[in-house]
Structure formats: structure tokens, C-alpha cells
N, C-alpha and C positions, 0 to 999 in steps of 0.2 A: 504493499500500499504506499503511496507516495503522498506526503502532506505538504500542502500549499503553507509555506512558511510565513507569507504574507497574510493569510486568513487570520481572523480573529480569534483569540484563545478559546471563546465559545465554540466556534466550529471546529477548530480542530480537536476539542473535547468531545463534540458530538461524534466525529468521525472515528475517534478511538472508541467510544462507547458501542457504536455500531458493529466495530470489529469484535470487540469483547463477546457482544450478545450473539453474534453469529456463531458462536460456538468456541471462540479463542483460537480459530485455526490460524488466523493471520499471527497471533502471538506465538503460537507453536512452531510456526514456519520461521518466525524470525529466530527463535531460539535454535534453528537447525534442524528441527525434526523433519524428516520428509513427509509430504502428504501422499497418500495413497488411497483413492476412491473417495477423496473429499475428507479424509480423516487423518489427522496426525498421527504418526506412528512413533510413539515414546520407546526409547531405549530401555527404560525401566519396566516395562511390560513385556511379557512372554509372546510367542508367535501367534497362539490363538487369542490372547487378550486383544492384541492390536488388530489381527485379521477380522475379527467380528465387527469392527467398526468402519470397515472398508465397504463402500457400496459397489465397488468393482469385484468383490471377492465373496458374494453372497452364496453362488452355486459351489465353491469350494468349501466354504465353511460347512453348508449342508451335506457336501459328501464327506467331510472329515467326521462330522457327526454320525452320519450313517454307517460309516465304516469302523466307528468306536476307537477313532484315533485322537480324541481331544486330550484324553489325560496323557498319553504320550508326548504329544506336541506341546503341553503344557509343562512337560517335566525339564529337567536341568539341561539336557542336551549336552554339547551344543549341537544344533541341527544348521543345516544350510538348506532353506525350501525354495524351490522352484515354483512360485505361485502363479497358476494360471488364473486370467481373469474370467469374469462372466462372458465376455466376447469369445474367448478362447474355446471354453465349454460350449458356446453357441455355434462354433465350427464343426463339431462332431456330427454325424448323422443324426437326422430327426429321432428322438425318441430314446437315444443312447443314455442320456444322464437319468432319465425317468426309470430306464431298465437297470442301470447300475446302482441305484439307490434302494432298489427292493433288496429286502432281507437275504433272499436267496442268492444274490449276487455279491454278496458282502466280500467273499474272498477274492472276486476279480477287482472290485473297486478298491480294495485294501491294496492289491498288487500294483494298481496303477498309482494310487496316492503316494504309496511308499517309494515309487520310481521317481518321484519328485522331491525326494528327502534325501541329503547326502549327509553322513555322520561328519560332525566338525563344522567349524565356522570358517566358510570360504568367502573372502572378500574379492571383489572385482580385481583389486590388485595383485591378490595371490594366485586368481585363476589365471591373469595376464603373464604374471611371471613364471607359472609352470607351464604355460603354452609357448612361452619363448624358450623354453628349455626342450620342447619336443615338436619342433617344426610348426608352430602355429597353433598346436592343437593341446588341449588339457582334459585328459579323460578319468573321470572320478566313478567309483562304485557307489550305487544309491543303497538305500536301506533294504530294497527287496532283492539285492544281489546282482542286478543287471547295472550296465554302465551307460553313463552319458558323456558326451564329447562337447566341450566349449570351443569354439573358434571364432575369429573376428569374422564381421560381417558389415561391410560398409563402414560405417563410423562407428558401429556398435559391436555387440557380441551376440552371438546365438549359441542354441544348445541343440545338439543332433541326438535323437533317440535311437534306439536299437532297430527300428523299423525302417531308418532313414528320413524321418520326419524332422522338421526343424523348427523351432521356437526363437523368436528374437526376446532378448532381454530388453523390457522397455523401461523399467527402473531397477537399477542396482543397489546394492548396499543399503537396505533397510534393515538398520540394526535392532535387534531384540535382546532381552535380556539372557535369552537361552538360545541364540544363535543369530541369523541373517536371513533375510528374505530377498530374493531376486524376482522381481515381476516379470512374468512371461506372457506371450501373445497368442500361444497355441498349446494343447494338451500333449504331452509327452506319451509315447505308449512303448511299453517295454517288449 
């Protein structure tokens, strides 16, 4: 938010009050907390506590609940979570998400979700450094046992899954008390 320093103190105070009433997100951003899905992501909260506030991750949160992974992702970790947005889930064939969240498909859903979790806390800088040592690619084993590969893609980074699909990292280094989230634009498949 930009303040007009020539504005009266009353107008400046009104603008600040509006920013605070709007959920404090301007203040959170000013403190350096990244915004994801319209919500500040606080490094003092765990992955689940932050994710539930993101309007862009309601499908992911519902899937995590359906798979029974809330307690695990609220634990001490650390974890690196590749967090697909609602738009990423919408790219899947029609009916896929509805089918996956059914109790009889819990094992498949769990496999897909744990494919988006890497043990340890991997910052974008750590991934970049690892890739530099390995011909531009950094491969990591996920919690479900399969691997994902990070590589440069244009001005950013992408993640390639076991089936050859690729997701772009749209927001990197969203630090949490129990790890880090990298927001991605496509659901990865083991």
C-alpha cells in the first residue's frame, strides 16, 4: 500500500484502519510473510494451520482431511510440500477429485498426496544448488517412495513427476514451523 505523505493525518489514519480491518494482510505482507490464496502464511504456524486459510488450496485441504493426513502434516517434520492449487486439481479429468476423496479410494489418494511431500526442508536455494551439481536437475525421494525431479523452466523452476508430467512452481519458499511449501500449478502423479 502506498501512502500519500501530503494527505492529511486523518486520511492516512483512515487508510491504515482500512488495511487493518481488511484482515491485516497488508501488515502481514509488510512484515515479510508471503501471501498465498489471499492469506498471510506465518512461519510460526504449521503446514496445515496455514493451508486452511488459503482460498487457493481448499481442494488440497479437503483431500488431506479425506486421506487422514492432517495429524502427520501438523507434526514436527520437517517437510517440503509441493502444494497444488485448486486450479491444478481442476486440470484433472472431470470427476477425479470426487472419486479420490471417497473412503474406498483412500489408499490411492494417500499415495498421490504423499507424492507431494519430501522429507526435510528444501528451500529454493538448496534445490538450485543441488541441481547445479547434477547437470541442472535435482531429484528427491518423496514420502510415498517415488521420486520427483526439479529443473529450471524459463525464469522459474518446474517439478517433473514419475509419469513425465510437469508442474511449475508459482510461489516458492513459503516457510512453516514444520517445513516449507512450494505452490505448484499441476497435480503430480506417482
